[in-house]
C-alpha positions as CSV (number, residue, x, y, z in Angstrom):
1,M,-15.0,38.5,15.5
2,N,-15.1,36.2,12.6
3,A,-12.1,37.9,10.8
4,P,-9.1,35.6,10.1
5,R,-6.2,35.9,12.5
6,R,-3.1,37.5,11.1
7,W,0.5,37.5,12.0
8,P,3.7,38.8,10.4
9,G,4.7,36.8,7.3
10,A,1.2,35.3,6.8
11,R,1.0,33.3,3.5
12,Y,-1.8,33.9,1.1
13,N,-4.2,31.8,-1.0
14,V,-2.6,32.5,-4.4
15,A,-6.1,32.0,-6.2
16,M,-8.0,34.3,-3.7
17,N,-5.1,36.5,-2.7
18,T,-6.3,36.3,0.9
19,P,-4.4,35.0,4.0
20,L,-4.6,31.2,4.5
21,P,-7.0,30.1,7.3
22,V,-5.1,29.5,10.5
23,V,-5.7,26.5,12.8
24,R,-4.4,26.7,16.4
25,L,-3.3,23.7,18.6
26,K,-4.6,23.2,22.2
27,N,-1.2,21.7,23.4
28,A,2.4,22.1,22.9
29,W,3.6,20.2,19.7
30,R,7.0,18.5,19.9
31,S,6.5,16.1,17.0
32,S,7.7,15.9,13.4
33,H,4.8,13.6,12.4
34,P,2.6,15.0,9.7
35,W,-0.6,13.9,11.4
36,I,-2.3,16.1,14.0
37,F,-5.4,14.5,15.5
38,Q,-8.7,16.3,16.2
39,K,-8.4,16.4,20.0
40,L,-5.2,18.4,19.8
41,V,-6.8,21.2,17.6
42,E,-9.0,24.1,18.5
43,K,-12.1,24.3,16.3
44,P,-11.7,27.2,14.0
45,V,-14.4,30.0,14.4
46,A,-14.9,29.9,10.6
47,K,-14.9,26.3,9.6
48,P,-12.7,25.6,6.5
49,K,-14.0,23.1,4.1
50,P,-12.5,19.6,4.3
51,G,-9.2,19.6,2.6
52,T,-8.5,23.3,2.7
53,I,-4.9,24.4,2.9
54,V,-4.2,26.1,6.3
55,D,-1.5,27.4,8.4
56,V,-0.9,25.7,11.7
57,V,0.2,27.6,14.9
58,G,1.0,26.3,18.4
59,V,-0.6,27.4,21.7
60,D,1.8,30.3,21.9
61,G,1.2,31.4,18.3
62,E,4.5,29.9,16.8
63,W,4.2,28.8,13.3
64,I,4.4,25.0,13.0
65,G,3.5,24.0,9.4
66,R,1.2,24.3,6.5
67,G,-1.1,21.5,5.2
68,F,-4.6,20.3,4.9
69,Y,-7.3,20.8,7.5
70,N,-10.4,18.5,7.9
71,G,-12.7,19.1,10.7
72,H,-14.7,15.9,9.9
73,S,-11.7,13.5,10.0
74,R,-9.9,11.9,12.9
75,I,-6.7,13.3,11.5
76,A,-7.6,17.0,11.6
77,V,-4.4,18.3,10.1
78,R,-1.9,16.7,7.5
79,I,1.2,18.8,7.5
80,L,2.8,19.0,4.0
81,E,5.2,21.8,4.4
82,T,7.4,23.0,7.4
83,R,9.3,25.7,5.5
84,R,7.4,28.9,6.3
85,D,8.5,30.6,3.1
86,V,7.3,27.9,0.8
87,D,3.7,28.0,-0.5
88,V,1.7,24.7,-0.9
89,D,0.3,25.6,-4.4
90,Q,0.2,24.0,-7.9
91,A,4.0,24.5,-8.3
92,W,4.6,22.8,-4.9
93,F,2.6,19.7,-6.1
94,A,4.5,19.6,-9.3
95,A,7.9,19.7,-7.5
96,R,6.9,17.0,-5.1
97,I,5.6,14.6,-7.6
98,A,8.7,15.3,-9.9
99,E,11.0,14.4,-6.8
100,A,9.1,11.2,-6.3
101,V,9.4,10.2,-10.0
102,S,13.1,11.1,-10.0
103,L,13.7,8.8,-7.0
104,R,12.1,5.8,-8.9
105,R,13.7,6.6,-12.3
106,D,17.1,8.1,-11.6
107,V,18.0,6.6,-8.2
108,L,16.3,3.3,-8.1
109,R,16.4,2.8,-11.9
110,L,13.2,0.9,-11.8
111,D,12.6,1.2,-15.4
112,L,15.2,-1.3,-16.1
113,V,13.3,-4.0,-14.4
114,S,9.6,-3.0,-14.8
115,N,7.1,-0.5,-16.3
116,A,4.9,-0.9,-13.2
117,W,5.9,0.9,-9.9
118,R,4.6,3.1,-7.1
119,V,4.9,6.7,-8.1
120,V,3.8,8.3,-4.9
121,H,3.7,6.5,-1.5
122,S,1.8,9.0,0.7
123,E,3.7,10.1,3.7
124,G,6.8,8.3,2.4
125,D,6.9,10.9,-0.3
126,G,5.7,13.8,1.8
127,L,2.4,13.7,0.2
128,S,0.0,12.5,2.9
129,G,-3.2,11.0,1.7
130,L,-2.1,10.4,-1.9
131,V,-1.0,7.0,-3.5
132,V,-0.1,6.8,-7.1
133,D,0.8,3.7,-9.1
134,R,2.1,3.4,-12.7
135,Y,1.1,0.5,-15.0
136,D,2.8,1.4,-18.3
137,D,0.8,4.2,-19.6
138,L,-2.0,3.8,-17.0
139,I,-1.7,6.0,-13.9
140,V,-3.8,4.9,-11.0
141,V,-4.5,7.6,-8.4
142,E,-6.0,6.7,-5.1
143,F,-7.1,9.4,-2.6
144,F,-7.0,8.9,1.1
145,A,-7.5,12.5,2.1
146,A,-10.0,15.2,1.2
147,G,-7.2,17.6,0.6
148,M,-5.7,15.4,-2.1
149,F,-9.1,14.9,-3.7
150,R,-9.9,18.7,-3.6
151,H,-6.6,19.5,-5.3
152,R,-6.7,16.7,-7.8
153,E,-6.5,18.7,-10.9
154,W,-3.0,20.0,-9.7
155,I,-2.1,16.2,-9.2
156,Y,-3.2,15.2,-12.6
157,E,-1.3,18.0,-14.2
158,A,1.8,17.2,-12.4
159,L,1.5,13.6,-13.4
160,R,0.9,14.5,-17.0
161,A,4.2,16.4,-16.9
162,Q,6.0,13.3,-15.9
163,F,4.1,10.7,-18.0
164,P,3.2,12.4,-21.2
165,G,0.3,10.9,-23.0
166,C,-0.8,8.9,-19.9
167,R,-4.3,7.9,-18.9
168,F,-5.9,8.0,-15.5
169,H,-7.9,5.7,-13.3
170,S,-8.9,7.5,-10.1
171,F,-10.7,6.1,-6.9
172,A,-11.1,6.3,-3.2
173,D,-12.5,3.6,-0.9
174,E,-16.0,4.2,0.6
175,H,-14.7,4.1,4.1
176,V,-12.1,6.8,3.3
177,Q,-14.8,9.0,1.6
178,K,-16.9,8.6,4.7
179,Q,-14.0,9.3,7.2
180,E,-12.8,12.3,5.1
181,S,-16.2,13.7,4.1
182,F,-16.0,13.7,0.4
183,D,-17.8,12.1,-2.5
184,F,-16.1,10.5,-5.5
185,H,-17.5,7.9,-7.8
186,G,-14.4,7.6,-10.0
187,N,-14.1,6.0,-13.5
188,T,-15.3,2.3,-14.0
189,T,-14.5,1.8,-17.6
190,T,-10.7,2.1,-17.7
191,E,-9.0,-0.2,-20.2
192,P,-6.6,-2.5,-18.5
193,A,-2.7,-2.4,-19.1
194,V,-0.3,-5.2,-19.7
195,I,2.9,-4.6,-17.8
196,T,6.3,-6.5,-17.6
197,E,8.2,-7.2,-14.3
198,H,11.6,-9.0,-14.4
199,G,10.5,-10.4,-17.7
200,I,7.1,-11.7,-16.5
201,K,3.9,-10.2,-17.9
202,F,0.8,-9.4,-16.1
203,R,-2.5,-7.6,-16.8
204,A,-3.4,-4.8,-14.5
205,D,-7.0,-4.1,-14.5
206,P,-7.9,-1.5,-11.8
207,A,-11.5,-1.3,-13.0
208,G,-12.0,-5.0,-12.7
209,A,-12.2,-7.2,-9.6
210,H,-8.9,-6.2,-8.2
211,K,-8.6,-2.9,-6.3
212,T,-5.4,-1.5,-8.0
213,G,-5.1,-3.9,-10.7
214,F,-1.7,-5.3,-9.5
215,F,0.5,-5.4,-6.4
216,A,3.7,-3.8,-7.3
217,D,5.0,-3.8,-3.7
218,Q,5.8,-7.6,-3.9
219,R,8.1,-7.1,-7.0
220,E,11.4,-7.9,-5.2
221,N,9.8,-10.7,-3.1
222,R,8.4,-12.5,-6.2
223,Q,11.8,-12.2,-7.9
224,W,13.7,-13.6,-5.0
225,L,11.4,-16.5,-4.3
226,S,11.2,-17.4,-7.9
227,Q,14.8,-18.0,-7.9
228,Q,14.4,-20.8,-5.4
229,V,11.7,-22.8,-7.1
230,E,13.2,-24.5,-10.2
231,G,12.1,-28.2,-10.2
232,R,10.1,-27.8,-7.0
233,S,6.4,-28.1,-6.2
234,V,4.8,-24.7,-5.2
235,L,1.6,-23.9,-3.3
236,D,0.4,-20.2,-3.5
237,L,-2.3,-19.6,-0.9
238,C,-4.5,-16.5,-1.2
239,C,-2.8,-16.3,-4.7
240,N,-5.0,-13.3,-5.8
241,T,-4.2,-12.5,-9.4
242,G,-1.4,-15.1,-9.5
243,G,1.7,-13.1,-8.9
244,F,3.8,-15.6,-7.0
245,A,2.2,-18.6,-8.9
246,V,2.9,-17.3,-12.4
247,Y,6.5,-16.4,-11.5
248,A,7.1,-19.8,-10.2
249,A,5.6,-21.6,-13.2
250,A,7.6,-19.3,-15.6
251,R,10.7,-20.0,-13.7
252,G,10.6,-23.8,-13.9
253,A,8.8,-25.0,-10.9
254,S,7.6,-28.7,-11.4
255,E,4.1,-28.1,-10.2
256,V,2.3,-24.9,-9.2
257,L,-1.1,-24.7,-7.5
258,G,-2.8,-21.3,-6.6
259,V,-5.7,-21.2,-4.2
260,D,-7.9,-18.3,-3.6
261,I,-11.6,-17.8,-2.4
262,D,-12.5,-15.2,-5.1
263,Q,-13.5,-16.6,-8.5
264,D,-13.0,-13.3,-10.2
265,V,-9.3,-13.0,-9.3
266,I,-8.8,-16.7,-10.2
267,Q,-9.9,-15.9,-13.7
268,I,-7.5,-13.0,-13.8
269,A,-4.7,-15.2,-12.6
270,K,-5.4,-17.8,-15.3
271,G,-5.2,-14.8,-17.8
272,N,-1.7,-13.8,-16.4
273,A,-0.6,-17.4,-16.8
274,R,-1.6,-17.5,-20.5
275,L,0.4,-14.2,-20.9
276,N,3.5,-16.1,-20.0
277,N,2.8,-19.4,-21.7
278,A,2.9,-20.8,-18.1
279,R,0.8,-23.6,-16.8
280,P,0.0,-23.2,-13.1
281,K,-3.3,-24.7,-11.8
282,F,-5.8,-22.7,-9.8
283,V,-8.5,-23.7,-7.4
284,Q,-11.3,-21.5,-6.0
285,A,-11.5,-22.5,-2.3
286,D,-11.5,-21.0,1.2
287,I,-8.0,-21.9,2.4
288,F,-9.0,-23.0,6.0
289,P,-11.0,-26.1,5.0
290,W,-8.8,-26.8,1.9
291,L,-5.7,-26.7,4.0
292,R,-7.3,-29.2,6.6
293,D,-8.4,-31.5,3.8
294,A,-4.9,-31.4,2.2
295,A,-3.2,-32.2,5.4
296,N,-5.6,-35.1,5.9
297,R,-4.6,-36.3,2.4
298,G,-1.0,-36.1,3.4
299,E,-0.2,-33.5,0.6
300,Q,3.1,-31.6,1.1
301,Y,4.8,-29.1,-1.1
302,D,8.4,-27.9,-1.5
303,V,7.5,-24.2,-1.4
304,V,4.5,-22.8,0.3
305,I,3.4,-19.1,-0.1
306,L,0.8,-17.3,2.1
307,D,-0.1,-13.9,1.2
308,P,-3.6,-12.9,2.6
309,A,-5.5,-9.7,2.1
310,K,-5.4,-7.0,4.8
311,M,-7.0,-8.3,8.0
312,T,-8.3,-5.0,9.6
313,R,-8.1,-1.2,9.4
314,D,-9.4,-1.0,13.0
315,R,-6.8,-0.8,15.8
316,D,-9.2,-2.6,18.2
317,Q,-9.3,-5.6,16.0
318,V,-5.5,-6.3,15.9
319,I,-5.6,-9.1,18.3
320,N,-8.3,-10.8,16.3
321,A,-6.3,-10.3,13.2
322,L,-3.2,-11.9,14.7
323,K,-5.4,-14.9,15.9
324,K,-6.5,-15.3,12.1
325,Y,-2.8,-15.0,11.1
326,L,-1.9,-17.7,13.6
327,D,-4.6,-20.1,12.5
328,M,-3.7,-19.9,8.7
329,N,0.0,-20.0,9.3
330,K,-0.3,-23.0,11.5
331,L,-2.4,-24.7,8.8
332,A,-0.1,-23.7,6.0
333,L,3.0,-25.0,7.8
334,G,1.3,-28.4,7.9
335,V,1.7,-28.9,4.1
336,V,5.3,-27.9,3.8
337,K,7.8,-30.7,3.2
338,P,10.7,-31.0,5.7
339,G,13.5,-28.9,4.4
340,G,11.0,-26.9,2.3
341,L,10.5,-23.1,2.0
342,F,7.6,-21.1,3.6
343,A,7.0,-17.5,2.6
344,T,4.4,-15.8,4.7
345,F,3.3,-12.1,4.4
346,S,1.1,-9.5,6.2
347,C,-0.1,-6.2,4.6
348,T,-2.0,-5.2,7.7
349,G,-0.2,-2.0,8.5
350,L,-1.5,-2.0,12.1
351,V,0.4,-5.3,12.8
352,A,3.9,-4.6,13.6
353,E,6.8,-6.7,12.4
354,D,7.7,-7.9,15.9
355,Q,4.0,-9.0,16.4
356,F,4.0,-10.8,13.1
357,L,7.3,-12.7,13.9
358,D,5.9,-13.6,17.3
359,M,2.8,-14.9,15.8
360,L,5.0,-17.0,13.4
361,R,6.9,-18.5,16.3
362,R,3.8,-19.6,18.0
363,A,2.3,-21.0,14.8
364,A,5.4,-23.1,14.3
365,F,5.2,-24.3,17.9
366,Y,1.5,-25.3,17.5
367,A,2.2,-26.9,14.1
368,G,5.1,-28.9,15.6
369,R,7.6,-27.4,13.1
370,T,11.0,-25.8,13.4
371,L,11.6,-22.7,11.4
372,Q,14.9,-21.4,10.2
373,I,14.2,-17.7,9.1
374,L,16.3,-16.9,6.0
375,K,15.1,-13.4,5.3
376,V,12.8,-10.6,6.6
377,A,11.7,-8.0,4.1
378,G,8.9,-5.7,3.1
379,A,7.7,-3.7,0.2
380,G,10.0,-2.7,-2.6
381,P,12.1,0.5,-2.4
382,D,9.5,2.4,-4.4
383,H,7.3,2.2,-1.3
384,P,9.6,4.3,1.0
385,F,8.7,5.4,4.5
386,M,10.0,8.3,6.6
387,A,11.8,7.3,9.7
388,H,9.4,9.5,11.8
389,V,6.3,8.0,10.0
390,P,6.5,4.3,10.6
391,E,2.9,3.8,9.6
392,S,3.9,3.9,5.9
393,R,5.8,0.7,6.5
394,Y,3.0,-1.8,6.1
395,L,4.1,-5.0,4.4
396,K,6.0,-7.7,6.3
397,A,7.6,-10.6,4.4
398,V,9.2,-13.6,6.1
399,F,11.1,-16.3,4.1
400,C,11.7,-19.5,6.2
401,R,13.1,-23.0,5.8
402,V,11.0,-25.6,7.5
403,V,13.7,-27.6,9.2
404,D,11.6,-30.5,10.2
């Protein structure tokens, strides 16, 4: 009764020389999306451990794909391979990671502008549940799936082949470990790296106060905006480690002020300014009362940037997140000079671009401002997303001129 199901052409676990476990779906599957949720999957008689590589078959027994199974996760299956004759093994990981690196180096030619870029963007590179960032010789690996964590040695080996002599910092958020049912404490003593981006230096410290050390996804947005700031006053709200503020100060802004509620990241931002001999000012404050007080004082800036942290991971909290965005954008618009620039961002993946733009329209109405949208963008091209997996497209960037 407990013997694994077999069918012609069954793939084998290379290490064990046994057929891969088979997971069967309850309903017809007509999607190319790599995620298959728990409610669509029959519970296997012999329960594979979280992150086991399995073959997935449909209700009629037709082969669908090969990927990770996790009976504890809302996402029961993460499809990695849809070619039946291709094994998901160490060589498969090496090839996929090599393809991802080649895209960045040979196609996007990112090494010409920075030694900090995203190496693997999860589903966007066909590696669901894995994010890898490069900061010079430091490779930061983040696990979002038990399967990626379980096969981490294959991942490290593939990355070493692409970045000889590299060092690793690995981690997984607590909520991910709970959802995916794995336990990982990671390393906490990683030495930071100093990276260069369009000629501007930053200290990436993934073991410090900042989750990944540095947000490479804003590289093109920082560069574009910094070309508009010479001789202008700049306010960087939710400045974090000072990305936009340091760029602005280094590119000739007349005055730069960064505001963030986290004292630890303010200290990192000050260090980043020193790396570039730049002199922005930083203030530790909650932006809501700070903006109200600034408006009451009649303060206005030529360029205002608003780049808050992710608002929610819970689909049920999207409306509340949009309300927070509305409040902070309305307040931020109140301190932009007429004719000035306003750059506003959202990294909340659950908030769609059309929702964010509609929020911005309402914020402008309530603030009594008229917005001329100059550019709508997102993360850099090293953060690709598949057309059939829009979830990988998380960052919204809107650049506006405040007409009056």
